N, C-alpha and C positions, 0 to 999 in steps of 0.2 A: 323481308320482315315488314309487316304492316299492322297497324292498329285498325281494327274493324269493329268499333263499338256498335255499329248499326245492327249487328247480330243480336246482341243482348237487348238493344232498344226495340227489337222486333221490326226494324225497318228493312231487314235483309235476312234471307235464310242462308244456311250453309250451302245449299244447292245453288242459289243465285250467286253467292260469292265464288263458288267453284267455276261457274260459267264465266264470270268476269276474269278470274285468274287464267282460265284456259284461253280466253280472248287475248289477254295481255301477252301470255306466253307465245301465242300464235303470231302476234305482231313481231315479237322479238325473233322468232324463228324465220320469218320472212326477211329479216335483216341479218341472218346468219349468226344469231345469238341463241344459245341453248339455255333454257331455264331449268335448273335441276330440281329446285324445290321452292315453294313459297310458304313461309311461316306467317301465321297471323294470330293476333290476340283478339278474341271476340268480346272482351269484357268492357263494361262501362268505365270511364276514367275514374269515377268516384269509388270504384271497388278497390283501387290500389293493389291490383294483382301483380305478381312477380313477372308475368310475361309481357306486360304492356311496355312499349318503348316510352321512355329511354332506358328502361331496365335492360340489361344485356342477355336475358335468358334465351331469347330466340337465336341470338348469335352463338351462344353456348351450344344449343342444339345442333346448329349447322356445323360448328367446329367439330363436335363429336361425330356426326354422321359423315362428314366429308374430309375429316382430318385437316382442317384449315389452320393456317397461321393467321390469327385474327389481327396481329400487328401489321400484316400486309393486306388487310381487307379494308373495304370502303363501304360507307353507307351514303346513299344519294337520296335526297328527298327535299320536299318544299316546306318543311317545318323544322324549327330548331330542335324539336325532339329527335329528329333524324340525326342531326349533328351531335347532340348529347349522347344518343345511342352509340354512335361510332366511338366517341371518346370514352364511354363507359366500357366498351369491349376492347379498347386499346387500339382502335383503327383510326382511319381518317374520315372526317365528315364533310360532305359536299352539299351545299345548299343550292338548289335550282330555283330560279326566279319565276318559273311558271307556277300556276296554282296559287298557293298561299305564300310562296317564297318571297315575293316582292313586298309583302306586308310584315315580314319578320324583323325583330330586333336581333342584331348579330351578336348575341351572347348565349353560350360561349362562342368564341370566334371560329367560324368554319375554316377548314383547311383550304377550301376553294369555294368560290361562288361562281356558278355557271348560269348562263341565260336559259339553258334547257338541258335535257338529259343527254343529247348528242354531244354538246360541248363538254359535259361532265365525263362522258366516256372517252372523248379524245384526250382530256387532261389525265385521266387514269392511265391511258395507253402511253402517254408521254412519260409519266412517272415510272412506269414499268420499263420503258426503253432506257431511261436514264439509269435506273438501278441495274439493269442488265449490263449496260456499257461500263458502269463503275465497277461492278463485280468482275467483269471480264478484265478490266485494266488491273484491278488489284490482284487477280489470279495470275495474270501473265507477268506482272512486275515482281511477283513473289517467287517465280520459278528461277532457279539458278541458271545462269547463262542468258537470261533475258534482260539483264541490266542494260541501261542505256549508255553506259560509259565506255570509253575506248578500251579498257582492259578486259572487257567481257570476251569469253571464248566464242560466244555465238556471233556469227556473221550473217547479216541480212542478205538475202539474194534478191535480185531483180528478175521479175518474170514479165515478159512482154504480153500485153493484153491481146489475145487472139479471139476472145469470145464476143466482144462488142466493138462496134464502130463508133467513132466520135459522134456524140449527140444521142446515142441510144441509152 
């Protein structure tokens, strides 16, 4: 989701923006990341349209099209409008310090501040891993027989590791 007022200001055409988006998507593909859709607001900030970030309309379109759980979604950007956008759709906002990010006042408070988009992606991956581990723990600890006390019927068995050698 991106604000592109350059279109209404006649600094950029829709065709030029599509080429830019295709280039960005191509860079992501080279790094094994698929871009499903890019949403943009072409309007001037003075217009106060409903699609301009930090309004959540573009997130709502993505939610509808891709059946997203926005509470588990992130917005990453170099402006506080990106953080506000995330908070407005119920997700997490990450401020990157590239571009405008180093000159932003941190209000509202970002969920994370990253030096660049790669660091932001790594942080998101860690959050997903933590959530998966926690969910797995809660799932297993809720299964009868998986209790950790001595009275449990379940007995852990030991398996010898035959797949890997020490250090692998």
